[in-house]
N, C-alpha and C positions, 0 to 999 in steps of 0.2 A: 583945595583948602578945607580941612575940617571945621564942621560947623562947632559952637558951645556944646549943644547936644550931646554930637559925637564923642567930645572929647571927656564932656562928662560921665558920658556912660562906660566910654572904657577906663577910666579913673575908677567909677565904682566897681566896671567888674574886677578889677586888678585887685583894689582894695579887698573886696569879698573873697577872692580866691587867697591871696595874701593870708589872710586872716583864718580861712578855712585850714590852711596847710599849719599856719603856727599853731591853731587848734590842734589838731592832728600829732603833730609833733608834741605838743606837750602833752595831749594823752600817750602817746607812744614811750615819751620819757620817763613819765609817772609812773614810780613803782608801785602794783599792787598792795594796797595797806589793809586788804579784807583780811578777817581774821576767821578761819574757819574750828571749830571747837568741837572735837570728838572724845567728849571726856571718856568713854569705854569702850572695850571693842565690842565687834558684831557679836552678838549671841547666835549660838548655834539652836538647832532644834533640839538637841537634848536640853541646853541652858533653860530654852523655854518651857520644855516637858518639866524638867525640875523646878521652876519658880512656881508654873500652874499647879503643880502638886502639892508644894511647902503652903501654897494657899489656900488649896481644898482640904488639906490635913488641918489648918488653924480650927476649920468651923466641922472637923470631923467626917467628911466628903472624901473620895477617892477618884480617880481619874477614871473616864469612861473606858470600856474595855476596847473600844477601837484606836484610843489615844496612838499605841505602836503604831498604827499603820495609817496615821493622818501625817498631812505633809506640814511644813513650818507653818504656812498660811491657814490652814485649817485647824490647828494647833491656836493661834493666834484668835481666830473667830471666834472659837469654841469658849475659851478663856475669856474673851469679851463678852460673850453671850451670857457667860456663867457670872461673871462679875454683874452684869445689868440686874440680874435676876432678884439680886441679894442688894443692890444700892438704896441707899437711902437717898431723899432731896434733901440737898442743902437749903 
């Protein structure tokens, strides 16, 4: 004959398993309502070069001579460091 403790433990474990199962079913059945916004298409290396060149032209400067051999990441890094040189604290 099972004791009260055994019955209580079995009931607790069964309730926990049932609640966990219900939570899993709810999670799987709920549609993903997250929204991902991508407002503009991914820019190419040429796009970044044009943008950097246009920004430099505003202040009478030009692209560095090695810009045509730079990777996209190098262009972005150089552009950022160039902007930092002339940035004014806010």
